[in-house]
C-alpha positions in Angstrom: 108.0 279.2 -59.2 107.8 276.8 -62.2 104.8 274.5 -62.1 105.3 270.7 -61.8 103.6 268.1 -64.2 99.7 268.3 -63.9 98.4 265.8 -61.2 97.3 262.6 -62.8 94.3 260.8 -61.9 94.9 257.1 -62.0 91.7 254.6 -61.1 92.8 251.2 -59.5 91.8 248.9 -56.8 92.9 249.1 -52.9 95.4 246.6 -52.2 94.5 246.4 -48.5 91.8 243.4 -48.7 89.9 241.4 -50.9 86.8 243.3 -51.1 88.3 245.1 -54.2 87.3 249.0 -53.4 87.6 251.2 -56.2 90.1 254.2 -55.6 91.6 256.8 -57.5 95.4 257.7 -56.8 96.3 261.2 -57.4 99.8 261.2 -58.6 102.0 264.6 -58.8 105.7 264.6 -60.1 105.7 260.7 -60.1 104.6 260.4 -56.4 101.3 259.4 -54.9 100.1 262.5 -53.0 96.4 261.4 -52.1 93.9 258.5 -52.7 90.4 259.5 -53.3 87.5 256.8 -53.8 87.2 255.7 -57.2 84.5 256.0 -59.8 81.0 255.0 -58.8 79.0 252.5 -58.9 81.7 250.3 -56.9 81.5 248.2 -53.7 82.7 251.2 -51.6 80.7 253.8 -53.0 81.6 257.3 -52.3 83.7 256.3 -49.0 87.3 254.7 -48.4 88.6 253.1 -45.3 91.3 254.7 -43.4 93.9 252.1 -45.0 92.6 252.8 -48.5 92.5 256.6 -47.9 96.1 257.0 -46.2 97.8 253.9 -46.6 99.7 254.6 -50.0 103.2 255.5 -48.6 104.4 252.0 -49.1 104.3 252.6 -53.1 107.7 254.6 -53.0 109.2 253.2 -49.9 112.8 252.5 -50.3 112.5 249.1 -48.7 109.7 247.9 -51.0 111.0 244.7 -52.8 110.7 245.2 -56.5 112.0 241.8 -57.8 111.9 238.2 -56.2 114.8 237.2 -54.2 116.4 234.0 -54.4 119.2 233.0 -51.8 122.3 231.9 -53.3 125.4 231.4 -51.3 123.9 232.8 -48.3 122.9 236.0 -49.9 119.5 237.3 -51.2 120.0 238.0 -55.1 117.2 239.3 -57.4 115.9 236.7 -59.9 113.6 236.6 -62.6 109.7 235.6 -61.7 110.2 232.4 -63.9 113.2 231.2 -61.9 111.7 232.2 -58.6 108.3 230.5 -59.3 110.2 227.3 -60.6 112.3 227.3 -57.5 109.4 227.5 -55.1 107.5 224.8 -57.2 110.4 222.2 -57.1 111.0 222.9 -53.6 107.4 222.2 -52.5 107.2 219.3 -54.7 110.5 217.9 -53.3 109.3 218.3 -49.7 105.8 216.7 -50.5 107.6 213.8 -52.2 110.1 213.1 -49.2 107.7 214.0 -46.3 104.4 213.4 -47.5 101.8 216.0 -48.1 101.7 216.8 -44.3 105.1 218.3 -44.9 104.0 221.2 -46.8 101.6 224.2 -46.2 100.6 227.6 -47.2 99.8 231.0 -45.7 97.7 233.3 -47.9 96.9 236.9 -47.7 93.8 238.9 -46.8 95.0 241.1 -49.4 94.1 238.7 -52.1 90.7 238.3 -53.7 88.5 235.7 -52.6 88.9 233.8 -56.0 92.8 234.0 -55.4 92.6 232.3 -52.0 90.5 229.9 -53.3 92.9 228.9 -56.0 95.5 229.0 -53.5 93.9 226.4 -51.2 92.8 224.3 -54.4 96.8 224.3 -55.4 97.7 222.9 -51.7 94.7 220.6 -51.4 94.3 219.0 -54.9 97.8 219.5 -56.2 99.9 218.7 -53.3 97.5 217.0 -51.0 98.2 219.0 -48.1 95.4 220.5 -45.9 97.8 222.6 -44.1 96.8 226.1 -45.2 96.2 229.2 -43.3 95.5 233.0 -44.0 96.3 236.3 -42.3 92.8 237.8 -42.1 92.3 237.6 -38.3 90.3 240.8 -37.6 
């Protein structure tokens, strides 16, 4: 039986929370087959949580979004990042101008780093004047 390509070991950061655990993805024939703790020293040392070790199937899932989608004539169509961000920024600014700062709000992710979440809340509080901010990190 012919051998496939040799297994690649790709160091990365776990995507499941803001801790920033180091992990190594073991990739064989273009597919992630295993996740292992990354090089030490790291915040997670020689261990991974269950999500970090076993939760990599989303990488190649057929339903995974690969580009931003913008609704056009009732349908979602792929768009560039520049177009999607311009649309969101314009709509947020418009909603805040029409309904005041309390008309807008933001919902952040526990998968973001603390620094990213800080910048997110700063955008809404200082940039748009809204304190309507929440996140999904309800553990």
